[in-house]
N, C-alpha and C positions, 0 to 999 in steps of 0.2 A: 305179973309186970314180967318182963321176959330181964334177968338178970344179970343178960350181957350189956342191957340199955345203959346206956350215959344218964348220970345223977341230973343231968342241963335237960334230958329231955323230960318234957311236957308230955304225958298221955293222956289222952280226953276219950276213952272208949265207949263214956257213957253218955254222947254230948255227941251234934250232929257235926259234919266236917263241915266246914267256914266254906260259904258260899264265895266262888269264886270265877273271874271271866279274863280270857287271854291271860291262861296258866299254859305250862307246859308239863309233863307229864316222860319219865323213861323207868323202867321196868331196872333194878340194880340188884343184884343176889334175889333174897325171897320180898324185895319190898319196892313199892312203886315212889319215886320222889319226886313228889308234885313240886313244881318252883315256882316263884313270881306270882303274875296275875293281879289284876283289881278285886279287892274287896271292899266290903261296907266298912269295914274298921281300917283305913288305911294307914299305911305305916311308911315312914320312911328309906326305911333298906328294903330289897328284895327277903321276901319269909320264904322257908324250908318247910313243909312235911313231907313222912312220913309215912307210908301204909302199910302196913307188916300182912302178906300176902295168908301167912299162916292163922296168928292171932284176932287178922281181921281187927287192931287198934292201928288206931294212926297218934301220931306224936308233932309236936310243934317244936322240934332241937335247937338250941343257941349254937349262931356260927361263929364265929373269929374272925379275925383279919382284916381284911379291906374291902366292906360287906358295899355292894354296888346299890344304884339308886330303886328306890324303887318303882314298877316298869311291869309292862304287860305287851302281849305281842313278841315276844323275843324268841329266839331260837335258842335250844340246849341239844348237846351233842355228846355221849359218854364214850369217855377210852378209860378202860380197865373200872379205875376209882375215880378218875378225873372227868368232870362235866363243866362241859364247854358252852359259854353262856353268851351268845351275839344280842348287840343290838334291840331292838325294843321302843315300845315310847312310854315315860312316866307317866306322870301322874297328873303334869302341865301341861301337858300334851303336843310334850319336845320329844323330836325322833335322834335317837340315840345310836353310835353306831362302835360302842366300846364293847371293848371283851373281856370276861373273864373266868375265873375257873375255881369249880371246887371241889374241894379232895372232902371225898366222904367220907373216906375214913377219921380224920379228923375233921371235919365240916368247918376247912377252912377256905375262903376266901381269898384271890389274889386277882386282881389286874392287872392284864397282861400287857407289858409292851412293844408292837410290832412294827415290823418295819417298811416302807415304802407303802403306797396309799391304798387307806381300807377302804369296802364298800361305802359309798354313801349312806347316810343315815335312814333307817327304814325299820319297819315291824312287818307284821305277817309275811314274812317273808319265809322257808326251809333250808334245812341244813343238814347234813350228814357226812360222816368220818369213811374216807375209803383209806384201805389199809391201815389203819392205825397208824397214820401220817397226815393225811389232807384233809384239810375239814373244806365245806365246797357249801357256798351260800346261794341260791339260785331267788331271783324273782320279791318280790314283796312290792309294800303301797309305801304311799308318803304323800305328804299332802293335799299333791294333786295328781301327780304320772302315779302309772306302778313298774315296776320294772320288768326286764328280764334278761338280765346280765345275770352272768356264773363268774363268781369269785374262789380266790381256793388259795388257801394259807397254810403253808407248810409248818406242820407242827412242830417239827425240829429246828428249823430254824426263825422262826416265828414272822416268815416272809411273806405278803400277800405278793399276789398275783394273779391276771384277768387273764386266764387261756382261751386259746382261737379255738370255735368250734364249727362245725363243719355239719352236715345233715340239712334238717329239716328245719324251716324258721319254726319260732315258736315264741307267741302270743303278751306281753305283758300281763304279769296276773300278781294280785296279790290275796292272801287266804286258803291259800292251798292247801296240801297234803301232801308228804312222800313218805316213799319206803326203800330200802337196799338189798336187792337179790343177786347177789356173788357180786358182780361187779354191773348190774344194770338199777339205775337208780329211776325207781318209777313214780311219775308227781301229777295227779288230779288234784280237776278242780278248782277252785280258787276265778276269780276274775277280774276286770278291771273298772272303769268307773262309768263303764257303757253295759255290759256283761259280762256270763261266766267263762270259763274256758271250758268250752266243746270237749277240747281232744285231751287225752292222757298222753301224757309226753314221756319218752324213755331216753336217758342219757347212758352213755357207755364209758363209764369213768375212766377206762385204760385210752379211748382213742377218742374221748372227747366229741364223740357226732351221737347229735340230736335226730330223731325218728318218732314218728306217732305209732303207739299200739293201737288204739281203740279212739271212737268220735261218736257222742252222742248227739242231740240236740240239744239247744239252748234251755230250755224248759226242761229238760230232765234234773232229776236231783244230783247226779255226780255232777253238772257243771254249776256246783255251790261253793259257796263263803263257808270256811268255818268245819268241814266235814274230815273225819279222822281215818286213818289209813292206818293196818297193820299187816304184816307180811307173816305166814306160817308154811309149814312145811309138814306135808300128809304122806305117808307111804313113799317120802320120795320124791314128791312132785311139790311145788310150790304154787301158793296161794296167796292172792292179795283183798284185802276184807275193806268193804270202805264203809262209812256210818255217816249219816244226819248231814249236816248244812244248813246255807241258807239262802233261797232264791226266790226273794218275796213271798216264800212264807218257809216254815220249821219242818221240818224232813227228817224222819227214824225209819227211814228203808234201807236195810243191806243189804251189799251188792259184796260179790264174790267173782271175782277172775284168774281167770288161770293163765298164765302168761307163757304165751309159744318161746320154745327152744329157739333161743340166737347163740349165733356162731359167735363165740369166744374167745376163739383160741389162736386164729390169724386175721390180720386182715384180711379184705373180699379184695381180688387180684382179679382185675377183670381187662382180656386183651381186645386189642383194634380188631375190627369181622377181618383187616389183611394179614395180620400175625395169626389169627386164629384159622385161617382157608391154609396157610405157610407150614403151621402146625401138624392139620391134617394131610396135607401133601406128602412130608414129610416123614408122617406116622404109618400112610397107606403103602409109600415105596419102602419103608424098612417093612413092613408086612411081607410086600410081594416077595423082596430078597428070602426072607426068611422063607416064604413056602418053597421057593425054587434051588433053595441052595445052592444059588449064585456068588463067586467072588466080586464080583461089580455088574451094576448096572446105570447105564444113563436114567437118570429119574425125567428127561424128556421123554424118556421110551415109555413112560409109565400112563395106561389106557387109564381114560377118565372114569372111567364105569369101574375098572379095578379099582381107583382110589374113595367111588362114592360105595364100592360093596364093602371095602375098609375099613368105612369112619368108623375113628372113637367114640366112646360114650362121652370124651369133653366134647363135642361138638354140641349135642344134646345139650350140657351142662350151660354149654355157651349159650345156644338159641333161650336156654327159659332166663337167664340172666340177660341177654337182650330185653327178651320180655318183661323181666321187671324194671330195665330201665329204659323202658317204652311206657311202662306205664308211671316212673316217677318222672318222666322226663311232661310226661300229660300231666299229674299232677301240680309241678311244675308251674309250666305253662297255664292252670290255671288260676295258683297261689298268683302267679306274677301277673294275671288279668283283674284279678282282686285289689292286686296292690295298686293297678294302671288306675283302674274304676275308684278306689281310696282315695288316688293321687288327686284322680280329677275333679273329685268332691270337693275333698279340700280346698284344689286351686280356684274351685267355683265360691266356696265361701270364705277364702283370701281377697277372692275381688270385689264377695260384698262386702266385706270388714274393711278396704280399702275404699270402694265409691260410699260408704257409711262417715268414717273416718275421713275422708275431700269433702262431703256435705259440713259433716259438726266443724272441721278448720274453717268453712266459708261462714257457716254460723257465729263462728267464735269469733271471726273478723267482723261480721256484722254487729253482733254484740260491743265487740271493743270501741269499735266507732260510736256505736252510741252510746257508750261509756265514756270515749275522749268529750262527745259535744255535751254530755252531762256533767261531768269534772267544769267545762270551759264556764258551763252556765252556772256553776257552784261556782267558781271565781270571781264571775262577775256578781253575781247578788252578794256575794262575801263585801266585796266594793263598795256595792251598793248600801249595803248594811252600816258599811265603816263610815260612808258619808253620810248616813243619815244618823248615825251615830254622834257625828260633830256636829251635826244640825241642831241635835238635840239638846248637844251641850251649848253653845251659842243661844238658844230660846232659853237655855235653864238661866245664863246669865240676863241676856234681855229680861226675863220676868222679874229678877231679884231687881237690875234698875228701877221695872216698871215700879216695885211694892217700893220702893223706894220714896219715889217719886209722887206716888199715893198719900205715902206720911207726911211726906214735904209741904202736899197741898192742902192735908188735914190740919198741919199744925199751923200753916199760915191761914187757913180759912176760919179756925178758933181764934187767931191772932185779930184775925181784921174785921171781924165779928160786934163785938161794943163799938167800934169807930161808926161804923157805919150804922149801928142804931140810935148812935149818939146823934149823928148827921140828922137823921131820921125823924127824930125828935123834936128835932129843933128848926124844921123846914112845919113842921103839923103846929107848932105853936103860934111860928107867924102866921101860916093862912088862918086860919081861927083867930087870930087879932086878942092872944092870952097872950102873948108875948109882955114884956116887961118896958116899961119907956124907959129909958136911962136919963139920967139927973144930969 
């Protein structure tokens, strides 16, 4: 066991590292720092693991301070010994946009209170720190749409902003990977709810200009979500290494890209054709003056053939830049055509939705009419039932009265029966002559 290791660390070198998904990893000194992620044994707060690259052991150090809620799909960025963690999705599938700092020396968490509007809650985004001062957040996923926005946090003032970008249009994506080489931020893979992102895009972090470094097909493993990306330098040359990902199937391919050198010293200044022609004319005139050692010359007297003969290399560079602009213009026109086709398709879908909505509205009105008719019928039936109940109540009263009359009749019949019998006996006696004569 490393004697410098804190007593609060739990070293478990003889057990398998816990299975996890949606975690983040960053190298710090001679260790790999694994942060957050969804594990089989859930936790209420974010867990941190350290993997020692020298002893091949791992530990789960105890943390202090304001520990953030457990999550996955967050981003982490390292500045010195401070680890910045943003966003993610918690165990209840709630999206987050909070910011925490973990001091790796003391293993203490701190919740950061930032200024101005923070990025919308998201997960599976990417983040990078540029010049040890600016934290950049790009893209990410939410419940429905993906993002293609860029946000910047000044780590000195803790103030959010959304810088204005130029260059190529970048498609929304989540689940992508990124790496920073000098001032160029390379972003590979990811995708939206429909397909994978086929373009490897680059952001010049000093100018905020987007460009496309490479492009692949939709089914290419590089157009996957959940891949990993890292950069390394070999013999002074930079390389980007991509591994894995999922685009309908799991991939285990390794891809290596050697980025092309980019002009990062100064902004690219392009002259108009008229300005370039004027500059070429002046240069040619100056060359003629120097060759003839004349004190003065009228620029209008310079022959066109002389100007063409002494045309500087700047004109060739200008022609190359014009070709580049033409190519970029064609690409933009192609992109514009695609956008227009997409807009047309969306308009068609919108018309279909509107028609469906209109039909549903008519059907709703019909159902409402039927409901009103049924309601009126129900009211009528209720009135009839109430009337019938009243009649039944009167029938019950009549039945009771009838029963009383029946009992009275029965009583009268029992009272009258003996008298009738007596009268009937006297009559038979008289008829038979057996009646006694009066004395």
